N, C-alpha and C positions, 0 to 999 in steps of 0.2 A: 673643708679645703685642705689639700695636702701641704704640709710644711715643705718649702723648698730651701734645701741646704746648700745650694750653688754658691760658690765664692764666700761662704762662711769660714770663719777662723775660730778654732776652739783651743782651749788650754785646760788641762786637768787641774782641778781644784781639790781633789780627794781621790785616793786610791788605797787599797789593801796592801800589806807589805809585800806579798808575792808578786805584784805587778811591777812593771818596768817603766810605766809612764810617770812623769812628775809635772810639777809646774813649769818646768823647763822645756817640756814638750809641746810643739806646736803642730796642730792638725789643720791642713787646708783642705776643704771639702769641695767637691765638684759633683753636680747632679744633672743628668739628662734623663727626662722622663722619671721613672722610679728607680733608676740605677744610680747609686752613689759610690763614688770613689774618693780616695783621700791619699796625699803623701803626708807623711809625719816624720819629725826627727827632734832631737834635743834630749839633753840629760843622759840617760843610760841607753838611749835608742840612737844609733848612728843613721840608720835609714829604715823606713817602714811604709807599708802601703795597706789599704783596706779596700774592699769592695763589698757592697750591700745592697739590699733591697728595701725601699721605703714604701710603707703601706699608707692607706688613707688618713690614718691619725697621726702619721709622722714617725712612727715607731720604726727602727731600723734593724734588720736581722743581717749581720754582716761577719765576714771572715777577714782575718788579718795575717800579715806575716812582717817580720822585722829582724834586722840584724842588730844586736846589742853591742855595747862597748867592750864585751869579751869576745867578740867575733863569732857568737853563736847565732845561728838561724832558728827564730822562735816562730810558732804559729798558734793562731787560736780563733775562737769564735766569741761573738758578743751580741747580746740583745740591748738595744738602747730605747729608752722611753723618754720623750721630750716633755719639758715643762717650759712654758712661756713666762719670763720674768716680767715684773711690772714694767720696767723700761723697754720691753719688746724682745730683749736678747733671748736666746735659747740655752737652756741648762738641759743636759742629757744625763739621766740616770742609767747606768751601765752594769749589766751582770755579764761577766765573762768567764771563759774557761780556757786554759792552755790545751792545745791539741798536740803539744810537744813538751819536752822536759818532764815535769813533775805531774803534769795533767791536773794542777790544782785549779780551784776557781776563786773568783774574787769579784769585788764590786768597785766602781769607780764613778766619779762624777766630773764631766767636762762642762765649760761654760764658754759661750760665744765672747770673742773679743770684738769690741767695736772700734 
């Protein structure tokens, strides 16, 4: 059964130093069919959006763009793999890379807030 991320809210719990999200960043996910979208902001991010495709295992292949608190427009891509926690919440293990700026790569973990 495909994981449905519709109306789920996530917060980062871990990120590599070259990332811009932090535990102050809040992601609000919307899903229609296998198309996932999200708006997010907080911490270093003034405004961000992502769009992705969800497969049958709940993996997400996404692209994102955001404006940071330095006024820069940043873009990237991310592959997220879900883990269902014992209490039923979703944890996403993410491997991402910038498609702007220094083109560096990183890893992050975000967790559903109930």
